[in-house]
C-alpha positions in Angstrom: 10.5 55.1 7.5 7.5 53.8 6.2 6.1 50.3 6.7 6.8 48.9 3.5 10.4 49.8 3.6 12.5 46.7 4.3 15.3 48.1 6.3 12.9 47.9 9.3 13.5 45.1 10.9 10.2 43.0 12.1 10.7 44.1 16.0 10.4 47.5 15.2 7.4 47.1 13.2 5.7 45.2 16.2 7.0 47.9 18.7 5.4 50.7 16.1 1.9 48.4 16.3 2.1 48.3 20.0 2.4 52.1 20.7 -0.2 52.9 18.1 -2.2 50.4 19.5 -1.7 51.5 22.9 -2.0 55.2 22.1 -5.4 54.5 20.3 -9.3 55.5 22.0 -11.0 52.2 23.0 -13.3 52.6 20.6 -11.0 52.2 18.2 -8.7 49.3 19.5 -12.1 47.4 19.5 -12.8 48.2 16.1 -9.5 47.5 14.7 -9.2 43.9 16.7 -12.9 43.1 15.1 -11.2 43.7 11.5 -8.6 41.8 12.5 -10.5 38.9 14.0 -12.6 38.7 11.0 -9.5 38.6 8.1 -7.3 36.4 10.4 -10.0 33.8 11.6 -10.5 31.8 9.0 -6.8 31.0 8.5 -6.8 30.5 12.4 -9.3 27.9 12.3 -8.0 25.7 9.6 -5.3 24.9 11.9 -7.9 23.1 13.9 -8.1 19.5 15.0 -11.7 19.0 14.2 -12.9 22.4 11.8 -16.0 23.9 12.8 -19.0 24.5 10.7 -20.7 27.6 10.9 -24.3 27.2 12.3 -27.3 28.2 14.1 -28.7 25.5 16.2 -30.8 26.1 19.4 -29.3 24.6 22.3 -30.2 23.5 26.3 -27.7 24.0 28.6 -27.1 23.4 32.4 -24.5 23.5 34.4 -23.3 25.0 37.8 -26.6 24.8 39.5 -27.9 27.4 36.1 -29.9 26.3 32.9 -30.6 28.3 29.6 -31.1 28.3 26.4 -28.8 30.0 23.3 -27.6 28.9 20.5 -25.0 27.4 18.7 -22.6 30.0 16.6 -20.4 27.1 14.9 -19.9 23.0 15.9 -17.2 20.4 15.4 -16.8 16.9 16.8 -14.9 18.6 19.6 -16.5 21.6 21.1 -18.9 24.5 20.1 -19.3 28.2 20.5 -22.1 29.6 21.6 -22.2 34.0 21.5 -23.7 34.5 24.8 -24.2 37.4 27.4 -24.7 35.5 30.3 -21.6 35.5 32.8 -19.1 32.2 32.7 -15.7 31.3 33.4 -12.7 28.5 32.5 -13.3 25.7 33.6 -17.1 25.6 34.2 -18.5 22.1 33.4 -22.2 22.2 30.8 -24.7 19.4 29.9 -25.9 20.7 26.6 -28.6 19.0 24.3 -29.1 20.1 20.6 -30.8 18.4 17.4 -28.6 19.3 14.3 -31.7 18.8 12.0 -35.4 18.6 12.7 -36.6 15.7 13.6 -33.5 14.3 15.0 -33.1 12.7 18.6 -31.3 15.6 20.7 -27.7 15.2 21.1 -27.1 14.8 24.4 -23.4 16.1 25.3 -21.3 17.2 28.3 -18.1 19.8 28.0 -15.9 22.2 29.5 -15.8 25.8 29.1 -12.7 26.4 27.5 -12.4 30.5 26.3 -14.3 33.3 27.8 -14.4 36.5 26.0 -16.9 39.3 25.2 -18.9 37.8 22.7 -19.1 34.3 24.1 -18.6 31.5 25.3 -16.3 27.7 23.8 -16.9 24.6 25.1 -14.9 21.7 24.3 -16.6 18.4 24.7 -15.8 15.6 26.8 -15.9 12.9 24.3 -16.0 13.6 20.6 -19.4 13.8 18.7 -19.6 10.3 16.5 -20.6 11.1 12.9 -20.2 14.5 12.7 
C-alpha cells in the first residue's frame, strides 16, 4: 500500500512515518528534521502572537553569574532567538542590551529562556518592546 493510497488511514500513515524515522541512522534523522523545520517553519511563525523578523544584531547578555556577547537571529516585540553553543537551561533569566540600528541608544531588557535546542535559545521578554 502506498502513502498516496486514500485507503490507508492517517493513523497508519503516522505509524509508518514513526517506524521509518525510528529505524533511520541518526545523521539521516537529523537531516530530515532540518529539512522539515525549514519547510514548515514559516507557517509556524505566522501563528506567533508577535511575528519575528530575521536579523543579525550584536547583543550583550548577562545572567546567572555569566556574561557573553552573541548575535540575535530573530527578534519580535515579545522575544528573540540566539543561535549559540553556550549551555543554558529553560527558566534561566537574562539581561540583554542591543541596538536595532547603529546610533540608537541601546535597548536594555530582561527576559527568561523559554526554549533550548541544539542550535540555541529562545528568550521571552519580561515586558514587550515598545515601538517594534
